[in-house]
C-alpha positions as CSV (number, residue, x, y, z in Angstrom):
1,M,-0.2,0.2,0.2
2,E,2.9,2.4,0.9
3,R,4.3,2.0,-2.4
4,L,1.1,2.4,-4.4
5,W,0.8,5.8,-2.3
6,I,4.4,6.8,-3.7
7,I,3.3,5.9,-7.3
8,F,0.0,7.6,-6.7
9,Q,1.5,10.8,-5.8
10,L,4.5,10.7,-8.5
11,V,1.5,10.6,-11.3
12,F,-0.6,13.0,-9.5
13,A,2.4,15.3,-9.3
14,T,3.2,15.3,-13.2
15,Y,-0.7,15.6,-13.5
16,E,-0.6,18.7,-11.6
17,L,2.5,20.2,-12.7
18,F,1.0,20.1,-16.4
19,A,-2.6,21.6,-15.2
20,E,-0.9,24.5,-13.6
21,S,1.9,25.0,-16.5
22,E,0.3,23.7,-19.7
23,R,4.1,22.0,-20.0
24,L,5.3,18.7,-19.9
25,H,7.8,18.3,-17.3
26,G,10.0,16.3,-20.4
27,D,12.9,14.9,-18.2
28,L,11.3,12.4,-15.3
29,K,13.6,10.1,-13.9
30,S,14.5,9.1,-10.4
31,E,17.3,11.5,-10.1
32,N,14.5,14.2,-10.1
33,V,12.4,12.4,-7.9
34,F,12.5,12.9,-3.8
35,V,10.5,11.1,-1.2
36,T,10.6,13.0,2.1
37,A,10.6,10.5,5.8
38,G,6.6,11.1,5.4
39,N,6.2,9.5,1.8
40,E,5.4,12.8,0.2
41,V,6.8,12.7,-3.2
42,L,8.1,15.8,-5.0
43,I,9.4,16.5,-8.4
44,T,11.9,18.5,-9.3
45,D,14.2,20.1,-12.3
46,P,11.4,20.3,-15.2
47,A,13.3,20.2,-18.9
48,W,11.8,23.3,-20.1
49,M,14.8,24.7,-21.8
50,K,15.4,21.2,-22.8
51,P,14.5,19.9,-26.7
52,L,11.2,18.1,-26.7
53,Y,12.7,16.2,-29.7
54,V,16.1,14.6,-29.6
55,K,18.2,15.3,-32.7
56,D,20.9,13.0,-32.3
57,L,23.1,11.1,-29.8
58,C,25.2,14.1,-28.7
59,E,22.2,16.2,-28.2
60,Y,20.9,13.7,-26.1
61,S,24.0,13.3,-23.9
62,F,24.7,16.7,-23.2
63,F,21.0,17.4,-22.1
64,F,19.6,14.2,-20.9
65,E,22.8,12.0,-19.5
66,S,24.9,13.1,-17.1
67,T,26.9,9.7,-16.1
68,S,27.0,6.5,-18.0
69,E,24.9,4.9,-14.9
70,L,22.0,6.8,-15.7
71,G,19.3,4.7,-17.4
72,C,17.1,6.2,-20.2
73,Y,13.6,7.1,-19.6
74,L,12.5,9.2,-22.8
75,A,9.8,7.9,-24.7
76,P,11.2,6.1,-28.0
77,E,9.0,8.9,-30.2
78,R,11.0,11.6,-29.1
79,F,13.9,10.4,-31.2
80,R,11.8,9.9,-34.0
81,K,11.0,13.7,-34.1
82,K,7.4,13.0,-34.6
83,S,4.6,12.1,-32.4
84,S,0.5,12.6,-32.7
85,D,0.4,13.2,-29.1
86,D,3.4,14.9,-27.2
87,T,1.2,14.9,-23.8
88,K,2.3,10.8,-23.6
89,F,6.1,11.5,-23.3
90,D,5.6,12.0,-19.7
91,V,3.5,9.1,-19.2
92,F,6.1,6.7,-20.9
93,S,8.2,7.8,-18.3
94,L,6.3,7.6,-15.4
95,G,5.7,3.9,-16.6
96,C,9.6,3.1,-16.8
97,L,9.7,5.1,-13.0
98,V,7.0,2.7,-11.8
99,A,8.8,-0.4,-13.2
100,E,12.3,0.9,-11.5
101,I,10.3,1.3,-7.9
102,C,9.1,-2.5,-8.8
103,L,12.1,-3.9,-9.7
104,G,14.8,-1.9,-7.7
105,R,16.7,-1.1,-10.4
106,K,16.6,1.0,-13.6
107,V,14.8,-0.7,-16.4
108,L,16.0,0.9,-19.9
109,Q,19.4,2.1,-21.4
110,L,19.6,4.2,-24.4
111,A,20.2,1.2,-26.7
112,D,16.7,-0.2,-25.2
113,V,14.9,2.8,-26.0
114,L,16.3,3.0,-29.3
115,N,15.2,-0.2,-30.2
116,Y,12.2,-0.7,-27.9
117,C,10.8,-3.7,-27.5
118,G,9.3,-3.5,-24.0
119,I,10.3,-3.2,-20.5
120,P,12.8,-6.6,-20.0
121,E,11.8,-8.8,-17.1
122,I,8.4,-7.0,-16.4
123,D,7.1,-10.6,-15.9
124,K,8.7,-10.3,-12.2
125,V,6.5,-7.5,-11.1
126,D,2.9,-8.0,-9.5
127,L,0.1,-8.5,-12.0
128,K,-2.0,-5.3,-11.6
129,I,0.8,-2.9,-11.1
130,R,2.3,-4.8,-14.1
131,N,-0.5,-4.2,-16.5
132,L,-0.5,-0.7,-15.8
133,I,3.2,-0.5,-16.5
134,L,2.6,-2.1,-20.1
135,K,0.0,0.4,-20.6
136,M,2.1,3.2,-19.8
137,T,5.3,2.2,-21.6
138,A,3.4,1.1,-24.7
139,K,5.6,1.8,-27.9
140,D,2.6,3.4,-29.4
141,P,1.9,6.7,-27.8
142,N,-1.8,6.3,-28.6
143,E,-2.3,3.2,-26.7
144,R,-1.0,5.1,-23.6
145,P,-3.5,6.2,-21.3
146,S,-3.6,9.9,-20.1
147,L,-2.2,10.8,-16.8
148,D,-6.4,11.3,-15.9
149,E,-6.7,7.7,-16.9
150,V,-3.6,6.6,-14.9
151,L,-5.0,8.3,-11.4
152,E,-8.5,6.4,-11.9
153,D,-7.1,3.1,-12.5
154,E,-8.5,0.5,-10.3
155,L,-4.8,-0.2,-9.0
156,F,-5.5,3.0,-6.4
157,P,-8.0,2.7,-3.7
158,K,-10.5,5.6,-4.2
159,S,-9.4,6.6,-0.8
160,F,-6.2,8.3,-2.2
161,R,-8.1,10.7,-4.3
162,N,-11.1,11.3,-1.7
163,L,-9.0,11.2,1.7
164,H,-5.2,10.8,1.4
165,L,-4.4,13.3,-1.1
166,P,-6.5,16.1,0.7
167,L,-5.1,15.5,4.1
168,S,-1.3,15.4,2.8
169,F,-2.3,19.1,1.7
170,I,-3.8,20.3,4.8
171,F,-1.4,18.7,7.0
172,K,1.8,20.4,5.2
173,K,0.7,23.8,6.7
174,L,-0.2,21.9,10.4
175,S,2.0,21.5,13.2
176,H,1.7,17.6,14.9
177,E,-0.3,18.9,17.7
178,V,-3.2,20.7,15.5
179,R,-2.9,17.3,13.1
180,I,-3.8,15.3,16.0
181,C,-6.8,17.7,16.7
182,F,-7.8,17.7,13.5
183,L,-7.9,13.9,13.4
184,R,-9.8,13.5,16.5
185,L,-12.5,16.1,15.2
186,R,-13.2,14.7,11.8
187,F,-12.3,10.8,12.4
188,S,-16.0,9.9,11.7
189,E,-16.2,12.1,8.4
190,L,-12.5,11.0,7.4
191,L,-13.6,7.2,7.9
192,S,-16.7,7.5,6.0
193,R,-14.4,8.3,2.7
194,I,-12.8,5.2,3.2
195,D,-13.6,2.3,0.5
196,E,-14.7,-1.0,2.3
197,K,-12.1,-2.8,0.2
198,D,-9.4,-0.4,1.5
199,L,-10.2,-1.0,5.0
200,I,-10.3,-4.9,4.2
201,E,-6.6,-4.5,2.6
202,N,-5.2,-2.2,5.3
203,F,-6.4,-4.7,7.7
204,R,-4.5,-7.4,5.9
205,I,-1.4,-5.5,5.9
206,L,-1.7,-5.1,9.8
207,E,-2.2,-8.9,10.5
208,K,0.7,-9.5,8.1
209,K,3.1,-7.3,10.1
210,R,1.7,-8.8,13.6
211,S,2.5,-12.3,12.4
212,F,6.0,-10.8,11.3
213,I,6.7,-9.0,14.6
214,S,5.6,-12.2,16.4
215,K,8.4,-14.2,15.2
216,F,10.9,-12.4,16.9
């Protein structure tokens, strides 16, 4: 559930950036993503001064590759200098990031993108998340979902949008003491926003943690 919350925030932060600026991020990669101790996700360094399409490998190396260890997160069509839907560039990059979160390593190098045939070892990822990754990293940009559609995917509990996201915005401005008071006063209302399925899933996670701790 914690991993899903981080992925959801990552997609939402990209969606929010586009909604406010009407611009793509353009260079989403793990080096431009920060996760705080409270699991708050921040994206940095939007590539508004970098080219949308890459003319040659020298240009790619200059603008998008600072070391040889970095993976490649750019959509394949950015090397072909044409696309029917530029807004799907960031969706592909997000799909690579989601795969990286699940597999624990960078999933594509430049050569993989230039001869793109999908994410290697994607079958090792949980089926529900794998299906979302496959849609987000489709070679044809027209087959990729929009950021809106990703946020509405059944993979994410409804409480992420109805409860957790609004609370995260409110809590940023409150002290710990005020947060506790807020939760006490509004607990019943907040509980009503959580899906029954979400509650069952959270209880399952708690039970797993309890059984794991009891072994020691």
